[in-house]
C-alpha positions in Angstrom: 0.4 -0.2 -0.4 1.0 3.0 -1.1 -1.8 5.3 0.4 -4.9 5.9 0.2 -7.5 8.9 0.3 -11.0 8.6 2.4 -13.6 11.6 2.9 -16.2 11.7 5.2 -19.5 13.5 4.7 -17.6 16.3 4.9 -15.6 16.2 2.5 -12.3 16.2 4.6 -9.7 14.3 3.8 -8.7 11.0 5.6 -5.4 9.4 4.4 -3.9 6.1 5.1 -0.2 5.0 4.5 2.4 2.8 5.0 4.8 5.1 6.4 5.4 8.0 7.9 7.2 9.9 4.1 4.4 8.2 1.8 1.8 10.0 4.1 3.6 13.6 3.9 3.7 12.7 0.8 0.0 11.9 0.5 -0.9 15.2 2.2 0.4 17.2 0.0 -1.1 15.6 -3.0 -4.7 16.2 -1.0 -4.2 19.2 -0.4 -3.0 20.9 -3.6 -5.6 18.8 -5.3 -8.6 20.6 -2.0 -6.6 24.3 -1.9 -4.6 24.8 -5.4 -4.9 27.9 -5.6 -4.7 28.4 -2.2 -1.4 27.4 -2.5 0.0 29.2 -5.4 -0.7 32.6 -4.2 0.3 31.1 0.0 4.0 30.4 -2.5 3.8 33.8 -4.0 3.5 35.6 -0.9 6.5 33.8 0.9 8.8 34.8 -2.2 7.3 38.2 -2.6 5.9 38.3 -6.0 1.9 38.2 -4.8 1.8 41.7 -7.5 3.0 40.1 -10.3 -0.9 38.4 -11.0 -2.6 40.6 -7.8 -1.2 43.3 -9.4 -0.3 46.6 -7.4 -2.4 46.3 -3.9 0.0 43.4 -3.4 3.1 45.3 -3.9 3.5 46.5 -0.6 4.2 43.1 1.0 5.9 41.5 -1.3 8.4 44.3 -0.6 8.0 43.4 2.7 8.8 39.5 1.7 11.9 40.6 -0.1 13.3 42.7 2.1 12.7 40.6 5.2 14.6 37.9 3.5 12.0 35.2 3.6 12.4 33.1 1.4 16.1 33.4 1.9 15.4 32.2 5.8 13.3 29.6 4.3 16.4 27.9 2.4 19.1 28.6 5.4 16.8 26.9 7.5 15.5 24.0 5.9 20.2 23.5 4.5 20.2 23.7 8.8 17.3 21.0 9.2 18.7 18.7 6.2 22.3 19.1 8.3 20.6 18.3 12.0 17.7 16.6 11.4 17.4 15.0 8.3 14.8 12.4 8.6 12.4 15.4 9.0 14.0 17.2 5.7 13.2 14.2 4.4 9.4 14.6 5.4 9.0 17.2 4.4 10.4 16.7 0.9 8.5 14.3 0.6 5.5 17.0 1.4 6.9 19.2 -1.3 6.5 16.0 -3.7 3.9 15.3 -3.3 2.4 19.2 -3.6 3.8 19.0 -7.1 2.2 16.0 -8.2 -1.4 17.8 -7.7 -0.9 20.5 -8.5 0.2 18.7 -11.8 -3.7 16.9 -11.7 -5.0 20.5 -10.5 -7.7 22.1 -12.3 -8.9 24.9 -10.4 -10.8 27.5 -11.7 -9.2 30.4 -10.5 -6.2 29.4 -13.1 -8.1 30.0 -16.1 -9.1 33.5 -14.4 -5.2 34.9 -14.0 -4.2 33.0 -17.0 -1.0 31.5 -14.9 -0.1 28.2 -14.1 0.8 26.0 -10.7 4.4 26.5 -9.9 7.0 24.2 -8.7 7.3 23.7 -4.8 10.7 23.2 -3.5 11.5 21.4 -0.4 12.3 24.6 1.5 8.6 26.4 0.6 6.6 25.2 3.8 9.1 26.7 5.5 9.1 30.0 3.6 4.7 29.7 3.7 4.9 29.4 7.7 7.0 32.5 8.7 4.8 34.7 5.7 2.1 33.3 7.5 3.3 34.5 10.5 6.0 36.9 10.3 3.4 39.6 11.7 1.9 37.8 14.3 4.3 39.1 16.8 3.0 42.8 16.5 6.4 43.9 16.3 4.5 47.1 14.5 3.4 47.8 17.6 7.0 49.4 18.7 6.4 51.9 15.8 3.1 52.6 17.3 4.6 53.2 21.0 7.2 55.5 19.2 4.6 57.4 17.2 2.0 58.2 20.0 4.8 59.1 22.5 6.1 61.6 20.2 2.5 63.5 19.6 1.4 62.9 23.3 4.0 62.1 25.4 4.9 58.9 27.3 1.9 59.0 29.7 -0.2 58.1 25.8 1.6 54.4 26.0 -0.3 52.8 28.5 -3.8 55.2 27.5 -4.1 53.1 23.8 -1.9 49.3 25.2 -4.7 47.9 24.3 -2.8 45.4 21.6 -4.6 47.6 18.7 -6.0 45.9 15.9 -5.3 42.8 17.0 -3.8 40.2 13.7 -3.6 37.2 16.3 -5.6 35.8 19.3 -7.4 32.7 20.4 -9.1 30.9 22.6 -8.8 27.9 24.5 -9.2 26.2 27.8 -8.5 22.8 29.3 -11.3 21.1 31.3 -9.0 18.6 33.9 -11.1 15.1 34.1 -11.8 15.9 37.6 -14.5 18.8 36.3 -16.7 16.4 33.6 -18.9 14.1 33.5 -16.5 11.3 31.9 -13.2 11.4 34.2 -10.7 12.7 31.6 -9.9 15.4 30.0 -11.5 17.9 27.6 -9.7 21.0 25.4 -11.7 23.0 23.4 -11.3 26.7 21.7 -11.2 28.2 19.1 -7.8 30.5 17.0 -9.0 33.9 15.9 -7.3 35.0 12.9 -8.2 36.7 9.9 -11.0 34.8 8.1 -9.6 33.7 4.1 -11.0 32.1 1.4 -9.7 29.0 1.3 -10.0 28.8 5.4 -6.2 29.0 7.0 -7.0 25.1 8.6 -7.6 22.6 6.9 -9.0 19.6 9.1 -7.2 16.5 8.4 -7.1 12.8 9.7 -3.0 11.2 8.8 -2.9 7.3 9.7 0.1 5.2 9.3 2.0 2.5 12.0 3.4 4.9 13.7 0.6 7.4 14.6 -3.2 7.8 14.0 -3.6 11.8 14.0 -6.8 14.0 13.9 -6.1 17.8 13.7 -6.1 21.2 11.6 -3.3 21.6 9.3 -2.4 24.7 7.9 -2.1 24.4 4.0 1.0 24.0 2.6 2.8 22.7 5.9 3.4 18.7 6.1 2.1 17.5 9.8 -0.4 19.4 12.1 1.0 21.3 14.2 -0.7 23.8 16.1 -4.3 21.7 17.1 -4.3 17.9 17.7 -5.7 14.8 18.7 -3.8 11.3 18.8 -6.5 9.3 19.8 -4.1 9.3 23.4 -3.1 13.3 24.3 -4.8 16.2 22.7 -2.8 20.1 22.4 -4.0 23.2 20.9 -1.9 26.6 21.5 -3.4 30.4 21.2 -0.5 33.4 20.8 1.5 33.4 24.0 1.6 37.5 23.0 5.3 36.7 23.7 7.7 40.5 22.4 11.0 38.9 20.0 11.4 40.3 17.6 13.8 43.4 18.1 13.4 47.1 15.4 16.3 49.1 15.4 17.5 52.1 14.2 20.2 51.8 11.7 22.8 54.5 10.2 23.7 53.5 6.9 26.0 55.7 4.0 27.2 54.2 1.3 30.7 54.0 -0.3 31.8 52.7 -3.1 32.2 49.5 -2.2 28.2 49.1 -1.3 26.1 50.4 2.3 28.1 50.2 5.7 26.7 50.4 9.1 27.2 52.1 12.2 27.4 49.6 15.0 27.5 49.6 18.5 31.2 49.4 19.2 31.6 53.2 16.6 33.0 51.0 13.8 31.6 51.2 10.0 30.5 47.8 9.1 30.0 46.5 5.9 26.0 45.7 5.2 25.6 43.1 2.5 23.1 44.6 -0.3 21.4 43.2 -3.2 18.4 44.8 -5.5 15.3 43.0 -6.4 12.6 43.1 -9.1 9.3 42.9 -8.3 6.7 42.2 -11.1 3.8 44.4 -11.0 -0.1 43.1 -12.9 -0.6 46.2 -15.0 2.3 48.4 -14.0 6.3 48.6 -14.4 8.2 46.4 -12.7 10.1 48.1 -9.3 13.2 47.4 -8.0 14.1 46.9 -3.7 16.9 47.4 -3.0 17.8 44.4 -0.2 20.4 45.7 3.2 21.1 44.0 6.1 23.8 44.4 8.5 24.7 42.8 11.2 21.4 43.6 13.3 18.9 42.0 10.4 17.4 42.7 7.4 16.3 46.4 6.5 12.4 47.1 5.8 12.4 50.6 6.0 14.1 53.2 4.5 17.8 52.9 3.6 20.7 55.1 3.5 18.9 58.4 2.3 16.2 57.3 5.0 12.9 57.5 5.6 10.4 58.9 3.0 9.9 61.9 5.5 13.7 62.7 5.4 14.2 60.9 8.9 17.7 60.1 8.6 18.0 56.8 9.8 16.6 53.4 8.2 15.0 50.8 10.3 16.1 47.1 10.2 13.6 43.8 12.2 15.8 41.1 14.0 13.5 38.1 14.0 14.6 34.5 15.9 13.9 32.4 12.7 16.9 34.6 10.9 19.4 34.7 13.4 19.2 30.7 13.9 18.3 28.9 11.5 15.9 27.0 13.6 12.4 27.5 12.3 10.8 24.9 14.8 10.2 22.0 12.2 12.0 19.5 14.4 9.0 19.6 16.7 6.8 18.8 13.7 7.1 15.0 13.8 7.9 14.2 17.7 3.9 16.2 18.2 2.8 13.4 15.4 4.2 10.7 17.2 3.2 11.6 21.1 1.5 9.3 23.4 1.2 11.0 26.4 1.1 15.6 27.4 5.0 14.7 28.3 6.0 13.6 24.7 3.9 16.6 23.4 6.1 18.6 26.3 8.9 16.9 24.5 8.4 18.3 21.4 7.5 21.8 21.9 11.2 22.2 23.7 12.3 22.2 19.6 9.3 24.5 18.7 10.6 28.2 17.8 7.4 30.6 17.0 5.1 32.3 16.8 5.5 31.9 20.1 1.9 30.1 21.9 0.7 29.3 25.3 -0.1 25.3 24.5 -2.3 23.4 26.7 -2.6 19.4 26.3 -4.2 16.8 28.3 -3.6 12.7 27.5 -5.8 9.8 28.4 -4.0 8.7 31.6 -4.9 12.0 33.3 -2.2 13.8 32.6 -1.9 17.9 31.9 0.4 20.2 30.3 -0.2 24.4 30.0 3.2 25.6 29.2 4.9 28.5 27.2 6.3 27.2 23.8 9.2 29.4 21.7 12.3 31.0 21.6 12.1 34.7 22.9 15.6 36.3 22.9 16.7 38.2 26.1 18.0 41.5 25.6 16.9 44.9 27.1 13.3 46.4 28.6 14.3 49.1 25.7 14.0 46.2 22.5 10.9 45.6 23.6 9.5 48.6 23.9 10.1 50.6 20.7 13.0 50.7 18.0 16.7 50.9 19.7 19.6 52.4 18.6 21.7 50.0 16.3 24.9 52.2 17.0 24.3 52.0 20.9 25.5 49.4 23.1 23.2 47.3 25.4 21.1 46.2 22.7 22.2 42.5 21.4 20.5 39.6 22.4 22.2 37.5 25.3 19.9 34.2 25.3 17.1 33.2 25.6 14.0 32.3 28.1 12.9 29.4 29.2 10.0 28.7 28.6 7.5 29.6 31.2 5.7 26.7 32.8 1.5 27.3 34.7 -1.2 25.1 36.3 -5.3 24.3 36.8 -7.0 26.5 39.2 -10.1 24.7 40.2 -9.9 21.9 37.5 -9.7 24.6 34.8 -7.0 26.3 32.8 -7.8 29.3 30.0 -6.4 30.8 27.8 -7.8 33.8 25.6 -4.0 35.9 25.2 -4.6 37.9 28.5 -2.0 38.6 30.7 -1.2 34.8 32.7 1.7 32.0 31.6 3.3 34.6 29.6 3.3 37.6 31.6 7.3 37.5 31.7 7.7 37.8 28.0 5.4 40.2 26.2 4.4 43.8 26.9 0.8 44.1 25.8 -1.7 41.6 25.8 -5.7 41.2 25.3 -8.2 42.3 28.0 -8.9 39.6 30.3 -12.6 39.7 29.2 -12.4 36.8 27.5 -10.4 34.9 29.8 -13.0 36.4 32.5 -16.3 35.3 31.5 -14.9 31.4 30.4 -13.4 31.1 33.2 -17.4 32.5 34.8 -19.1 30.3 32.6 -16.7 26.9 33.5 -16.6 27.8 36.9 -21.1 27.9 36.6 -21.3 24.3 36.6 -19.7 21.0 38.0 -19.0 18.9 35.3 -19.0 19.6 31.7 -19.5 17.3 28.8 -17.8 17.9 25.3 -21.6 18.1 23.9 -21.2 21.5 26.1 -18.7 23.4 24.5 -20.5 24.9 22.0 -22.1 26.6 24.2 -19.5 28.6 25.4 -17.6 29.1 22.2 -20.9 31.4 21.2 -21.2 33.0 24.0 -22.0 36.7 23.1 -21.6 38.7 26.5 -19.6 41.7 26.1 -17.9 43.6 29.5 -16.4 46.2 27.8 -19.1 48.0 26.8 -19.4 49.1 31.0 -17.4 52.2 30.9 -19.3 53.5 28.1 -23.2 52.9 29.3 -21.6 54.2 32.9 -21.1 57.7 30.9 -24.7 57.5 28.7 -26.1 56.9 32.4 -24.6 59.6 34.0 -26.4 61.9 31.0 -28.9 65.2 31.1 -30.6 67.7 29.3 -31.1 64.7 26.1 -33.3 66.0 23.3 -36.4 63.0 23.4 -34.6 61.2 20.6 -31.3 60.8 22.4 -32.8 60.2 26.1 -35.0 57.0 24.3 -31.6 56.0 22.4 -30.6 56.1 26.2 -33.5 54.3 27.7 -33.1 51.2 24.8 -28.9 51.1 25.8 -29.2 50.3 29.5 -32.1 48.5 28.7 -30.0 46.1 26.7 -28.6 42.7 27.6 -24.7 43.6 27.1 -25.1 40.6 24.0 -24.1 41.1 21.0 -26.4 38.7 18.8 -27.0 39.2 15.4 -30.8 39.3 15.9 -30.0 42.3 18.7 -31.8 45.6 18.0 -29.8 46.9 20.9 -26.4 45.9 20.2 -26.8 47.7 16.8 -27.9 51.1 18.9 -25.0 50.1 21.1 -22.8 49.9 18.3 -23.5 52.9 16.8 -23.0 55.0 19.8 -19.6 53.3 19.7 -18.3 54.3 16.7 -19.5 57.8 17.2 -17.8 58.0 20.4 -14.4 56.7 18.9 -14.8 59.1 15.6 -16.1 62.1 18.0 -12.5 61.2 20.1 -10.8 60.4 16.8 -11.3 64.6 15.9 -10.4 66.1 19.0 -7.9 69.0 18.5 -5.7 67.2 21.1 -5.9 64.2 19.7 -6.0 64.4 16.1 -2.3 65.4 14.7 -1.6 61.2 15.6 -3.9 61.3 12.6 -1.7 60.8 10.3 0.8 57.6 9.8 4.9 58.1 10.0 6.6 57.3 6.9 6.2 53.6 6.8 5.2 51.3 4.6 2.1 50.5 3.7 1.9 47.1 5.2 2.2 48.2 9.0 0.0 51.3 8.5 -2.5 49.2 10.2 -0.8 49.2 13.4 -0.4 52.7 13.4 -4.1 54.2 12.2 -5.6 56.4 14.9 -9.2 55.2 13.9 -8.6 51.5 15.4 -5.8 52.2 18.0 -9.3 54.9 20.1 -12.0 51.4 19.1 -9.6 49.4 20.7 -8.6 51.2 24.0 -11.8 53.2 24.0 -12.8 51.4 27.5 -9.8 52.6 28.7 -9.8 55.9 27.3 -13.1 56.1 28.7 -12.0 55.2 32.8 -9.0 57.5 32.6 -8.6 60.1 35.5 -7.6 62.7 33.0 -8.0 62.9 28.9 -5.7 65.2 27.8 -8.6 67.8 28.8 -11.3 66.2 26.5 -15.0 66.3 27.9 -15.2 62.2 27.3 -18.8 62.6 28.9 -19.7 65.9 26.0 -18.7 63.4 23.7 -21.0 61.1 24.2 -23.5 63.0 24.9 -22.8 64.1 21.2 -22.8 60.8 19.7 -26.0 59.7 21.6 -27.0 63.0 19.3 -26.4 62.0 16.4 -27.0 58.1 16.6 -30.5 59.5 17.4 -31.2 61.4 14.5 -30.0 58.9 12.0 -31.2 55.2 13.9 -29.9 52.0 12.8 -32.3 50.5 11.3 -31.5 46.6 11.8 -29.9 44.6 13.7 -26.1 44.1 14.3 -26.3 41.7 12.4 -27.3 44.0 9.3 -24.4 45.5 9.8 -22.1 42.8 11.4 -20.8 40.9 8.2 -18.4 38.8 7.5 -15.5 40.1 5.1 -12.9 37.3 4.8 -10.2 37.9 2.8 -10.2 36.6 -0.8 -7.3 36.7 -4.0 -9.3 36.8 -6.3 -12.8 38.9 -5.9 -15.9 36.6 -4.9 -17.9 36.1 -8.7 -20.9 34.1 -6.6 -23.2 37.2 -6.0 -24.0 35.3 -2.6 -24.2 38.0 0.3 -21.9 37.5 2.7 -23.5 36.4 6.0 -24.6 38.4 9.3 -22.6 37.9 12.3 -22.7 37.6 16.9 -20.0 38.3 18.6 -17.6 41.3 18.4 -14.1 42.5 19.4 -14.0 41.5 23.1 -16.6 38.7 23.1 -15.5 34.6 23.4 -17.8 34.6 19.8 -14.4 36.9 18.7 -16.3 38.8 15.4 -13.8 42.3 15.0 -15.7 44.9 13.4 -13.3 48.2 13.6 -15.7 50.4 15.9 -15.7 54.2 13.8 -14.8 52.7 10.8 -16.4 49.5 9.9 -19.3 46.6 11.2 -17.8 44.2 8.8 -15.5 41.9 10.6 -12.8 40.6 8.7 -11.6 37.7 12.0 -13.0 35.7 13.7 -13.0 31.9 15.0 -10.6 30.4 11.8 -12.3 27.2 12.9 -13.4 25.0 16.6 -12.8 22.2 17.8 -13.6 20.4 21.1 -11.1 18.1 22.2 -12.6 14.6 24.5 -9.8 12.2 25.6 -13.2 10.1 26.7 -13.3 9.0 23.5 -11.8 11.1 20.2 -14.9 10.2 18.3 -16.8 12.6 20.6 -14.6 15.3 19.8 -16.1 17.6 17.1 -14.3 20.5 14.9 -15.9 22.7 12.2 -14.3 26.0 9.7 -16.2 29.2 8.6 -16.2 27.6 5.5 -15.5 24.2 4.2 -12.9 21.3 3.5 -12.5 22.2 0.3 -11.3 25.3 -1.5 -12.4 24.5 -5.0 -15.7 27.0 -6.2 -17.8 25.0 -6.7 -17.5 22.1 -4.9 -20.4 20.9 -2.7 -17.2 21.0 0.7 -16.4 24.6 -0.4 -19.2 26.4 1.9 -21.0 23.2 3.4 -19.6 23.5 7.3 -20.6 27.6 7.0 -24.5 27.1 8.4 -22.8 25.4 11.7 -20.4 27.4 11.6 -22.9 30.4 12.2 -25.0 28.3 14.3 -22.2 27.1 16.6 -22.7 24.0 15.6 -19.5 20.9 14.9 -19.5 18.1 12.4 -18.4 15.1 13.7 -14.6 13.8 13.9 -14.6 10.3 12.3 -12.2 8.5 12.8 -13.1 5.6 11.7 -12.2 4.3 8.1 -14.6 2.0 7.6 -17.4 4.8 8.2 -15.5 7.5 4.7 -15.8 6.9 1.3 -12.9 6.0 -0.7 -11.7 8.5 -2.6 -8.6 7.4 -4.5 -5.8 4.7 -4.1 -2.3 6.6 -5.0 
């Protein structure tokens, strides 16, 4: 037997082979069949060549990919993997061979629309895809925001706005030990929050061979199951630890007859690596990009002439895989082979990035709650803002030991809040999601896997309190505004799609954000500094105010802004033109697609909000549409894997027109889960490869 492919009722692939290598090849092949266009897009993004078919809108990303040396770093990491871990390197090669075989036979309609043909995957391409997916995950542009807001409002402004800004990553996760379940065995559940893409960023898959039998959520383009998996005897899941592990350096560069030099902390000018690359742009002239790398790392903004606004310094990025030539792929096979939490624990010692909080449980009662990943030891200033490369004291001097934690009353909750990763980070998510999950779990003594979707879909919005407190205190309102105030105060604070009260609250909240952003005390910060376009979302004032609103409204003073009057003005504004419907009428899914959707299907209305457990993030003050949300949901039952469940926002297939392209969306919208099926006798055989 080489490999067999089966499908369940949802079109999810179940693969069986005689060896791990044959299974990796089959995984690559079936992923290419199901996600050919997605793989092509990810390959181009990792190489910085996506503007060649997506046009000028992709140019800023391609520049960043080239200047951060994503593809070159992936090559280095794969070369090191071949030297240090040849088994894993061979396994990755099998996967890419399978991808190429699958792409050769694909008929995805997007290729005809664009006139492209699938490109060839190299053995290092999965590593490049992983890097491209996660290079912005740690949010290093937040350091630029802190510098920007300090320049306009002073250092105290950093704490006022410190709510992690326009979040690019997050998740809910909870571990309930056997003492708190009806079966006496643990449950691991949660949902990763990512930008919702179509096809989705996670692929449900089942991988079976004599060495292991694992179900989980794979990243298309990467072999194995890294983030969320269940082997039958042990299960694991992750959330973003919100650790800070990337540094920005101000660089002084100068041109010489031989190239470019950078001023080092020893007071000496050192030769920097330099070359130029050409980015082809569909519909426009090609663009040359200068790629420079100093002893700190690749220069991602500016050059010897400074930034576009004349600032006389460039900006370099130092990130662990570029320094160590290790992306942590050595953890992937051991995770698949894990039988107990001790095996997962050992595997995660090889994890590099992104830095995650991991929870795991096994059928023998073993439990694990730890941080996994590589965080450098360096000066505190490095973690807060860009630091001068020409001054000593900003070097990396080692690696932090990843922290560990236990359970409280048989439960552990992770939702990007301050927790075990606190010593490794700067800004974390507000505690609302974590507190709400913990409170819900405390409300019942024994839980089952079937109970978990009620937590996934909880819509209570604790962060509404400060705004509603100010609304309560208002008097002298017009009759319409007074009636709106009464509606808001009677609202149950749940962001349900069918709630008119939630729509009214969201409208007032958005108006408050806009009024604050327009105030003369804050408006100067609305002019962004001259950094690349791809970094600008972290530097935009309106989203920063939106996500920090509860703190800005509670602060003792906000630059002498009369916040009660801002709320009054917002209330009157909304009362004059109130929302006509419910929250779901405007809070609609806005998935990212490389090409425009031609199906004509309207996007669905959503429940939830940024600080709800059901985290579907709008940007108050700009739009109610949600580009981020649960990229998957899972419940891993350690009593019986067959009682586990999972769902993704769209479907298992990335091929438009497939019956499994969007067939899971009704489940996802309704808070339901598809059953995890692992018995091959209950599956439909598709191919013998």
